[in-house]
Structure formats: structure tokens, C-alpha cells
KOLDO-579193 format. One record per residue (C-alpha): residue number from 1; residue in three letters; x negated, y, z. Coordinates in steps of 0.2 Angstrom, whole numbers, plus 5000, padded with zeros to 4 digits. Each point is the difference from the previous one (the first is absolute). Layout:
# KOLDO-579193
{nr=NUM&rest=ALA&xx=X&yy=Y&zz=Z} .
...
This chain:
# KOLDO-579193
{nr=1&rest=MET&xx=4690&yy=5443&zz=5597} .
{nr=2&rest=LYS&xx=4991&yy=5011&zz=5011} .
{nr=3&rest=SER&xx=4989&yy=5017&zz=4998} .
{nr=4&rest=GLY&xx=4982&yy=4997&zz=5005} .
{nr=5&rest=VAL&xx=4984&yy=5009&zz=5004} .
{nr=6&rest=PHE&xx=4983&yy=4992&zz=4997} .
{nr=7&rest=LEU&xx=4986&yy=5007&zz=5007} .
{nr=8&rest=ASP&xx=4981&yy=4998&zz=4998} .
{nr=9&rest=ARG&xx=4990&yy=4996&zz=5015} .
{nr=10&rest=ASP&xx=4982&yy=5008&zz=5001} .
{nr=11&rest=ASN&xx=5001&yy=5020&zz=5002} .
{nr=12&rest=THR&xx=5019&yy=5000&zz=4998} .
{nr=13&rest=ILE&xx=5004&yy=4990&zz=5016} .
{nr=14&rest=LEU&xx=4984&yy=4999&zz=5010} .
{nr=15&rest=ALA&xx=4984&yy=5008&zz=4998} .
{nr=16&rest=ASN&xx=4987&yy=4991&zz=4991} .
{nr=17&rest=ASP&xx=4988&yy=5002&zz=4986} .
{nr=18&rest=GLY&xx=4992&yy=4984&zz=4999} .
{nr=19&rest=ASP&xx=5004&yy=4981&zz=5003} .
{nr=20&rest=LEU&xx=5011&yy=4996&zz=5016} .
{nr=21&rest=GLY&xx=4999&yy=4985&zz=5009} .
{nr=22&rest=ASP&xx=4999&yy=5004&zz=5018} .
{nr=23&rest=PRO&xx=5017&yy=5004&zz=5009} .
{nr=24&rest=GLU&xx=4991&yy=5010&zz=5013} .
{nr=25&rest=LEU&xx=4996&yy=5012&zz=4987} .
{nr=26&rest=VAL&xx=5017&yy=5004&zz=4995} .
{nr=27&rest=ARG&xx=5006&yy=5019&zz=5001} .
{nr=28&rest=ILE&xx=5016&yy=5006&zz=4995} .
{nr=29&rest=LEU&xx=4999&yy=5015&zz=4989} .
{nr=30&rest=PRO&xx=5012&yy=5016&zz=5009} .
{nr=31&rest=GLY&xx=5017&yy=5000&zz=4996} .
{nr=32&rest=VAL&xx=5001&yy=4982&zz=4992} .
{nr=33&rest=ALA&xx=5010&yy=4991&zz=5013} .
{nr=34&rest=TRP&xx=5015&yy=5014&zz=4999} .
{nr=35&rest=GLY&xx=4999&yy=5001&zz=4982} .
{nr=36&rest=ILE&xx=5003&yy=4981&zz=4999} .
{nr=37&rest=ARG&xx=5013&yy=5000&zz=5013} .
{nr=38&rest=ALA&xx=5009&yy=5014&zz=4991} .
{nr=39&rest=LEU&xx=5000&yy=4989&zz=4985} .
{nr=40&rest=ARG&xx=5006&yy=4985&zz=5009} .
{nr=41&rest=GLU&xx=5013&yy=5010&zz=5009} .
{nr=42&rest=ALA&xx=5007&yy=5005&zz=4984} .
{nr=43&rest=GLY&xx=5002&yy=4982&zz=4992} .
{nr=44&rest=TYR&xx=4985&yy=4997&zz=4991} .
{nr=45&rest=CYS&xx=4990&yy=4984&zz=5000} .
{nr=46&rest=VAL&xx=4982&yy=5004&zz=5003} .
{nr=47&rest=VAL&xx=4987&yy=4989&zz=4992} .
{nr=48&rest=VAL&xx=4981&yy=5001&zz=5002} .
{nr=49&rest=VAL&xx=4990&yy=4995&zz=4984} .
{nr=50&rest=THR&xx=4982&yy=5001&zz=5001} .
{nr=51&rest=ASN&xx=4984&yy=4994&zz=4989} .
{nr=52&rest=GLN&xx=4989&yy=4991&zz=5013} .
{nr=53&rest=GLY&xx=4984&yy=4994&zz=4989} .
{nr=54&rest=GLY&xx=4990&yy=4999&zz=5016} .
{nr=55&rest=VAL&xx=5007&yy=4983&zz=5001} .
{nr=56&rest=ALA&xx=4992&yy=4995&zz=4983} .
{nr=57&rest=ARG&xx=4985&yy=5008&zz=5005} .
{nr=58&rest=GLY&xx=4997&yy=4991&zz=5015} .
{nr=59&rest=LEU&xx=5001&yy=5015&zz=5012} .
{nr=60&rest=TYR&xx=5015&yy=4992&zz=5011} .
{nr=61&rest=SER&xx=5014&yy=4987&zz=4998} .
{nr=62&rest=GLU&xx=5019&yy=5000&zz=4996} .
{nr=63&rest=GLU&xx=5002&yy=4997&zz=5019} .
{nr=64&rest=ASP&xx=4991&yy=5016&zz=5004} .
{nr=65&rest=VAL&xx=5011&yy=5009&zz=4987} .
{nr=66&rest=ASP&xx=5015&yy=4994&zz=5009} .
{nr=67&rest=ALA&xx=4994&yy=5005&zz=5017} .
{nr=68&rest=VAL&xx=4996&yy=5017&zz=4994} .
{nr=69&rest=HIS&xx=5017&yy=4999&zz=4994} .
{nr=70&rest=ALA&xx=5007&yy=4996&zz=5018} .
{nr=71&rest=ARG&xx=4990&yy=5014&zz=5007} .
{nr=72&rest=CYS&xx=5008&yy=5013&zz=4988} .
{nr=73&rest=GLU&xx=5017&yy=4993&zz=5004} .
{nr=74&rest=GLU&xx=4996&yy=5002&zz=5019} .
{nr=75&rest=LEU&xx=4994&yy=5017&zz=5000} .
{nr=76&rest=LEU&xx=5013&yy=5006&zz=4987} .
{nr=77&rest=MET&xx=5015&yy=4993&zz=5011} .
{nr=78&rest=ARG&xx=4993&yy=5007&zz=5015} .
{nr=79&rest=GLU&xx=4997&yy=5019&zz=4993} .
{nr=80&rest=ALA&xx=5016&yy=4998&zz=4990} .
{nr=81&rest=GLY&xx=5009&yy=4996&zz=5015} .
{nr=82&rest=TRP&xx=5007&yy=4986&zz=4991} .
{nr=83&rest=SER&xx=5012&yy=4988&zz=5011} .
{nr=84&rest=ARG&xx=5011&yy=4992&zz=4986} .
{nr=85&rest=SER&xx=4999&yy=4981&zz=4998} .
{nr=86&rest=GLU&xx=4996&yy=5002&zz=4982} .
{nr=87&rest=PRO&xx=4981&yy=5005&zz=4996} .
{nr=88&rest=LEU&xx=4996&yy=5017&zz=4995} .
{nr=89&rest=ILE&xx=4990&yy=4993&zz=4985} .
{nr=90&rest=VAL&xx=5011&yy=4987&zz=4992} .
{nr=91&rest=LYS&xx=4986&yy=4991&zz=4991} .
{nr=92&rest=TRP&xx=4980&yy=5001&zz=4999} .
{nr=93&rest=MET&xx=4993&yy=4995&zz=4985} .
{nr=94&rest=TYR&xx=4983&yy=4999&zz=4994} .
{nr=95&rest=CYS&xx=4988&yy=4993&zz=4984} .
{nr=96&rest=PRO&xx=4984&yy=4993&zz=5006} .
{nr=97&rest=PHE&xx=4994&yy=4997&zz=4983} .
{nr=98&rest=HIS&xx=4986&yy=5010&zz=4988} .
{nr=99&rest=PRO&xx=4993&yy=4995&zz=4985} .
{nr=100&rest=ASN&xx=4982&yy=5005&zz=5008} .
{nr=101&rest=GLY&xx=5003&yy=4989&zz=5016} .
{nr=102&rest=THR&xx=4986&yy=4990&zz=5006} .
{nr=103&rest=VAL&xx=5012&yy=4987&zz=5008} .
{nr=104&rest=ALA&xx=5005&yy=4987&zz=4986} .
{nr=105&rest=LYS&xx=5017&yy=4998&zz=5006} .
{nr=106&rest=TYR&xx=5004&yy=5017&zz=4998} .
{nr=107&rest=ARG&xx=4990&yy=5006&zz=4987} .
{nr=108&rest=ALA&xx=5012&yy=5004&zz=4986} .
{nr=109&rest=GLU&xx=5012&yy=5013&zz=4993} .
{nr=110&rest=HIS&xx=5018&yy=4999&zz=5006} .
{nr=111&rest=PRO&xx=5017&yy=5008&zz=4994} .
{nr=112&rest=TRP&xx=5001&yy=5005&zz=5020} .
{nr=113&rest=ARG&xx=4985&yy=5011&zz=5000} .
{nr=114&rest=LYS&xx=5004&yy=5018&zz=4997} .
{nr=115&rest=PRO&xx=5002&yy=5009&zz=4988} .
{nr=116&rest=ALA&xx=5010&yy=4985&zz=4995} .
{nr=117&rest=PRO&xx=5017&yy=5000&zz=5007} .
{nr=118&rest=GLY&xx=5002&yy=4982&zz=5006} .
{nr=119&rest=MET&xx=5000&yy=5003&zz=5017} .
{nr=120&rest=LEU&xx=5016&yy=5012&zz=4999} .
{nr=121&rest=ILE&xx=5009&yy=4989&zz=4987} .
{nr=122&rest=ALA&xx=4996&yy=4985&zz=5012} .
{nr=123&rest=ALA&xx=5007&yy=5009&zz=5015} .
{nr=124&rest=ALA&xx=5015&yy=5007&zz=4991} .
{nr=125&rest=ASP&xx=5005&yy=4982&zz=4994} .
{nr=126&rest=GLU&xx=4998&yy=4995&zz=5018} .
{nr=127&rest=LEU&xx=5008&yy=5013&zz=5009} .
{nr=128&rest=SER&xx=5014&yy=5005&zz=4987} .
{nr=129&rest=ILE&xx=4993&yy=5018&zz=4997} .
{nr=130&rest=ASP&xx=5005&yy=5010&zz=4985} .
{nr=131&rest=CYS&xx=4983&yy=5007&zz=4995} .
{nr=132&rest=THR&xx=5009&yy=5013&zz=4989} .
{nr=133&rest=LYS&xx=5007&yy=5007&zz=5016} .
{nr=134&rest=SER&xx=4983&yy=4998&zz=5009} .
{nr=135&rest=TRP&xx=4985&yy=5008&zz=5004} .
{nr=136&rest=MET&xx=4981&yy=4997&zz=5000} .
{nr=137&rest=ILE&xx=4988&yy=5011&zz=5012} .
{nr=138&rest=GLY&xx=4981&yy=4998&zz=4998} .
{nr=139&rest=ASP&xx=4984&yy=5011&zz=5000} .
{nr=140&rest=GLN&xx=4992&yy=4993&zz=4985} .
{nr=141&rest=GLU&xx=5006&yy=5001&zz=4982} .
{nr=142&rest=ARG&xx=5000&yy=4981&zz=4998} .
{nr=143&rest=ASP&xx=5015&yy=5000&zz=5013} .
{nr=144&rest=ILE&xx=5008&yy=5013&zz=4989} .
{nr=145&rest=GLU&xx=4998&yy=4988&zz=4985} .
{nr=146&rest=ALA&xx=5006&yy=4986&zz=5008} .
{nr=147&rest=GLY&xx=5016&yy=5010&zz=5006} .
{nr=148&rest=ARG&xx=5003&yy=5005&zz=4982} .
{nr=149&rest=ALA&xx=4998&yy=4983&zz=4993} .
{nr=150&rest=ALA&xx=5013&yy=4994&zz=5013} .
{nr=151&rest=ARG&xx=5013&yy=5013&zz=4994} .
{nr=152&rest=CYS&xx=4997&yy=5010&zz=5018} .
{nr=153&rest=ARG&xx=5000&yy=5019&zz=5003} .
{nr=154&rest=THR&xx=4983&yy=5003&zz=5007} .
{nr=155&rest=ILE&xx=4992&yy=5012&zz=5012} .
{nr=156&rest=LEU&xx=4981&yy=5002&zz=5002} .
{nr=157&rest=ILE&xx=4992&yy=5005&zz=5016} .
{nr=158&rest=THR&xx=4985&yy=5012&zz=5000} .
{nr=159&rest=PRO&xx=4993&yy=5010&zz=5014} .
{nr=160&rest=PRO&xx=5004&yy=5017&zz=5000} .
{nr=161&rest=SER&xx=4983&yy=5007&zz=4994} .
{nr=162&rest=HIS&xx=5001&yy=4988&zz=4985} .
{nr=163&rest=ALA&xx=5020&yy=5004&zz=4997} .
{nr=164&rest=VAL&xx=4996&yy=5014&zz=4985} .
{nr=165&rest=ALA&xx=5007&yy=5004&zz=4984} .
{nr=166&rest=GLU&xx=4986&yy=4987&zz=4991} .
{nr=167&rest=THR&xx=5005&yy=4984&zz=5010} .
{nr=168&rest=ARG&xx=5020&yy=5005&zz=4997} .
{nr=169&rest=ALA&xx=4995&yy=5002&zz=4979} .
{nr=170&rest=THR&xx=4990&yy=4984&zz=5000} .
{nr=171&rest=SER&xx=5010&yy=4988&zz=5010} .
{nr=172&rest=ALA&xx=5013&yy=4991&zz=4993} .
{nr=173&rest=ALA&xx=5010&yy=5000&zz=5017} .
{nr=174&rest=ASP&xx=5018&yy=5008&zz=5001} .
{nr=175&rest=PHE&xx=4995&yy=5009&zz=5015} .
{nr=176&rest=VAL&xx=4984&yy=5004&zz=5009} .
{nr=177&rest=GLU&xx=5001&yy=5003&zz=5019} .
{nr=178&rest=VAL&xx=4987&yy=5002&zz=5014} .
{nr=179&rest=ASP&xx=5005&yy=4985&zz=5011} .
{nr=180&rest=LEU&xx=5013&yy=4985&zz=5002} .
{nr=181&rest=LEU&xx=5010&yy=5011&zz=5013} .
{nr=182&rest=HIS&xx=5004&yy=5013&zz=4985} .
{nr=183&rest=ALA&xx=5001&yy=4987&zz=4988} .
{nr=184&rest=SER&xx=5014&yy=4992&zz=5010} .
{nr=185&rest=HIS&xx=5009&yy=5017&zz=5001} .
{nr=186&rest=ARG&xx=4999&yy=5002&zz=4982} .
{nr=187&rest=ILE&xx=5007&yy=4983&zz=4998} .
{nr=188&rest=LEU&xx=5015&yy=5003&zz=5011} .
{nr=189&rest=ARG&xx=5004&yy=5019&zz=4992} .
{nr=190&rest=MET&xx=4999&yy=4992&zz=4982} .
{nr=191&rest=ASP&xx=5010&yy=4986&zz=5004} .
{nr=192&rest=GLY&xx=5011&yy=5012&zz=5011} .
{nr=193&rest=ARG&xx=4998&yy=4990&zz=5015} .
{nr=194&rest=ASP&xx=4992&yy=5013&zz=5010} .
{nr=195&rest=GLY&xx=5014&yy=4999&zz=5013} .
{nr=196&rest=ALA&xx=4995&yy=4984&zz=5004} .
{nr=197&rest=PRO&xx=4983&yy=5000&zz=5011} .
{nr=198&rest=MET&xx=5003&yy=5002&zz=5018} .
{nr=199&rest=TRP&xx=4987&yy=5016&zz=5001} .
{nr=200&rest=ALA&xx=5000&yy=5003&zz=5021} .
{nr=201&rest=GLN&xx=5003&yy=5018&zz=4996} .
{nr=202&rest=THR&xx=4993&yy=5010&zz=4985} .
{nr=203&rest=SER&xx=4997&yy=5019&zz=4999} .
{nr=204&rest=SER&xx=4996&yy=5012&zz=4985} .
{nr=205&rest=ALA&xx=4990&yy=5016&zz=4998} .
{nr=206&rest=LYS&xx=4993&yy=5010&zz=4986} .
{nr=207&rest=LEU&xx=4984&yy=5009&zz=4998} .
{nr=208&rest=LEU&xx=5001&yy=5014&zz=4987} .
{nr=209&rest=ALA&xx=4984&yy=5006&zz=4992} .
{nr=210&rest=LEU&xx=4995&yy=5017&zz=4994} .
{nr=211&rest=SER&xx=5002&yy=5002&zz=4982} .
{nr=212&rest=GLY&xx=4986&yy=4992&zz=4990} .
{nr=213&rest=ARG&xx=4991&yy=4993&zz=5014} .
{nr=214&rest=LEU&xx=5005&yy=4981&zz=4995} .
{nr=215&rest=ALA&xx=4998&yy=5003&zz=4983} .
{nr=216&rest=ASP&xx=4984&yy=4988&zz=5000} .
{nr=217&rest=ALA&xx=5004&yy=4982&zz=5001} .
{nr=218&rest=HIS&xx=4983&yy=4998&zz=5010} .
{nr=219&rest=THR&xx=5007&yy=5010&zz=5013} .
{nr=220&rest=ARG&xx=5017&yy=4992&zz=5000} .
{nr=221&rest=ASN&xx=4992&yy=4981&zz=5002} .
{nr=222&rest=MET&xx=4991&yy=5008&zz=5015} .
{nr=223&rest=ILE&xx=5014&yy=5005&zz=5008} .
{nr=224&rest=GLN&xx=5008&yy=4983&zz=4996} .
{nr=225&rest=ALA&xx=4986&yy=4990&zz=5008} .
{nr=226&rest=ALA&xx=4999&yy=5013&zz=5014} .
{nr=227&rest=ALA&xx=5017&yy=4996&zz=5005} .
{nr=228&rest=HIS&xx=4998&yy=4981&zz=4999} .
{nr=229&rest=ALA&xx=4984&yy=5001&zz=5010} .
{nr=230&rest=LEU&xx=5008&yy=5011&zz=5015} .
{nr=231&rest=ALA&xx=5015&yy=4988&zz=4999} .
{nr=232&rest=GLU&xx=4988&yy=4985&zz=5003} .
{nr=233&rest=ARG&xx=4992&yy=5011&zz=5014} .
{nr=234&rest=GLU&xx=5014&yy=5005&zz=5009} .
{nr=235&rest=GLY&xx=5008&yy=4983&zz=4999} .
{nr=236&rest=ILE&xx=5016&yy=5008&zz=4989} .
{nr=237&rest=ARG&xx=5008&yy=4990&zz=4986} .
{nr=238&rest=LEU&xx=5003&yy=5010&zz=4984} .
{nr=239&rest=VAL&xx=5016&yy=4994&zz=4990} .
{nr=240&rest=ARG&xx=4996&yy=5013&zz=4986} .
{nr=241&rest=VAL&xx=4987&yy=5013&zz=4997} .
{nr=242&rest=LYS&xx=5003&yy=5009&zz=4982} .
{nr=243&rest=VAL&xx=4986&yy=5015&zz=4996} .
{nr=244&rest=ASP&xx=5004&yy=5011&zz=4985} .
{nr=245&rest=GLN&xx=4996&yy=5017&zz=4994} .
{nr=246&rest=THR&xx=5013&yy=5008&zz=5013} .
{nr=247&rest=GLY&xx=4995&yy=4992&zz=5015} .
{nr=248&rest=VAL&xx=5001&yy=4983&zz=5011} .
{nr=249&rest=ASP&xx=5016&yy=4990&zz=5003} .
{nr=250&rest=LEU&xx=4999&yy=4989&zz=5016} .
{nr=251&rest=GLU&xx=5010&yy=4987&zz=5008} .
{nr=252&rest=ILE&xx=4994&yy=4990&zz=5013} .
{nr=253&rest=VAL&xx=5007&yy=4988&zz=5015} .
{nr=254&rest=GLY&xx=5002&yy=5010&zz=5013} .
{nr=255&rest=SER&xx=5009&yy=5016&zz=5009} .
{nr=256&rest=GLU&xx=5002&yy=5016&zz=4992} .
{nr=257&rest=ILE&xx=4987&yy=5006&zz=5014} .
{nr=258&rest=VAL&xx=4988&yy=4988&zz=4994} .
{nr=259&rest=VAL&xx=5001&yy=5005&zz=4981} .
{nr=260&rest=LEU&xx=4997&yy=5017&zz=5006} .
{nr=261&rest=GLY&xx=4985&yy=4996&zz=5009} .
{nr=262&rest=PHE&xx=4994&yy=4990&zz=4985} .
{nr=263&rest=THR&xx=5003&yy=5013&zz=4987} .
{nr=264&rest=ALA&xx=4992&yy=5015&zz=5012} .
{nr=265&rest=GLU&xx=4984&yy=4987&zz=5002} .
{nr=266&rest=LEU&xx=4999&yy=4996&zz=4981} .
{nr=267&rest=ARG&xx=5003&yy=5020&zz=4996} .
{nr=268&rest=ARG&xx=4985&yy=5003&zz=5012} .
{nr=269&rest=ASN&xx=4988&yy=4986&zz=4993} .
{nr=270&rest=THR&xx=5003&yy=5004&zz=4982} .
{nr=271&rest=ASN&xx=4999&yy=5018&zz=5003} .
{nr=272&rest=HIS&xx=4983&yy=4998&zz=5009} .
{nr=273&rest=TRP&xx=4994&yy=4989&zz=4985} .
{nr=274&rest=ALA&xx=5004&yy=5014&zz=4989} .
{nr=275&rest=ASN&xx=4991&yy=5013&zz=5010} .
{nr=276&rest=SER&xx=4985&yy=4988&zz=5000} .
{nr=277&rest=HIS&xx=5000&yy=5000&zz=4982} .
{nr=278&rest=GLY&xx=5000&yy=5019&zz=4998} .
{nr=279&rest=ALA&xx=5019&yy=5000&zz=4995} .
{nr=280&rest=LEU&xx=5015&yy=5009&zz=5007} .
{nr=281&rest=PRO&xx=5013&yy=4992&zz=5010} .
{nr=282&rest=ILE&xx=5011&yy=4988&zz=4992} .
{nr=283&rest=TRP&xx=5017&yy=5002&zz=5009} .
{nr=284&rest=VAL&xx=5015&yy=5013&zz=5002} .
{nr=285&rest=ASN&xx=4998&yy=5009&zz=5017} .
{nr=286&rest=GLY&xx=4984&yy=4989&zz=5002} .
């Protein structure tokens, strides 16, 4: 039996706050392709499980959903540099049903519609996946409920500005991460497979905070959000960013010179933010 990783689609793999039936509008989120590649290289069977109630509401067809998924696969493989014969995503599964749909054919509740675990269980049966050795990743609590019902471990994806104590306290997820790349790294470490992904080269650094400057959760969340924004702006891939009261631990894909430049810029940006809010500098020797 294989270990699997089940992925939600919208705002986990691609940026989408509404209904999406046009493949030209597909935008892959930063770091997603590398995260999925790392999971595949570590031997996980990666399956997408997504509610697509827009079909039931007549907004697009099942053929449109297939076209969106084909475009997603194309972009993911290109960004990840995936050249193996097997697909990056082993299977794309979706539920077109919704109890309030306007299309009679799809107007129904269905065991595949999350938070029900039907899609996960069906994929596990078809692909010989052991759910007790698998994970579910998504940005909604219904994803977490589906994963738990299928007996998977779970990770909730929530943006840095929202990854606060209240989210962690109220979610049923086993872990909360800011994006799929960080979630993949969490899985590899938890399962003891963190030597498997073929990161080009990673370098680490530590920014030490002055005493008491990171005692406030709002400041820590700001710094984490700033690190992600800087990485996206500079085209740098963050493997790990951990902010606590002592400072920031960073690991990025790149050389030591790249990580030193990144931390210097992060130091400048966050000290500037502190100064603009009438606060003292944050960092030791900053």
C-alpha cells in the first residue's frame, strides 16, 4: 500500500476565490510546483480532490473542469521541471454535485462532496493508498474534516497574515502552514523523508531579535508575511521560515550569498516597518 498526499485545488494549488472554468485564468501559487515535486520524489502518490459545485450551478461543464486540470498539470510540470514519464499529479478528482444546484443532473448531495471523505476513499481504493499513512492538505476546514474522516493526517493552509494562534486553536488540523511548499516540507520531516526531495541547493540563516522585540504575535506575523512577500518579489523559493520570540530561522533554495542578501533585505524592510510605527529596531546589530 502506498502513502498518499491528497490536495485541495483552489487556494491550495492555484489562486481562485470563486468558480473557475476557464483554463486561461489558471494561476499556480508560488512554491506549489516545487512542493509537489518534492512529495513525488519522496514516493508519495499525489491526488487532487476538489469540490466543483459550479458544474451543478450551471457556471461551467465537466469538460471545462477537465480543461482547467490539464492546464494546471501543464503549468506545474513546466515550473517543477518534471521530466519523468509518470504524471506529477497521479489523479485529478472532483465532485460536480451540489444540493442547491440549478442543473437537475447534478442537484444532489453526494458522498464525494467535501467535507465527506468519498473522493479520498475512492482514490485510495483505486490507487492502493493507505490513508492511515497519508495526508490531506487544504485551505478550508471542510478539507480537514474530509481528511480526518478518511483517517489521514491533515494540514490547513492559511496565509501568513491569518496564521495566528486563533486559527491554530480552532482548526481540527494536525498542522497549520502558510503554503503548500511549507506543508510538503512538514510532511517530509514528519515522515522522516526530508532527504528525498532534490532541492537544487539550500542555505540557512538566523536573524536574532533584540530582547522582547518579538514578544508580540502581531509583529511575528508581520515578519513572516514580509519574508514571503520578499521571496515572491525576488523570485526566491523559501523552504522554511520560522518566526519565534528569539528571531527568524530561514532556509531558501540558493547559495549562501543569496540567503545572506535575502536576510539583509528582510532586516532592512522590517526595521523600516518598525521605525514607521514608532518602534525600536527589531534585530541584533540591525
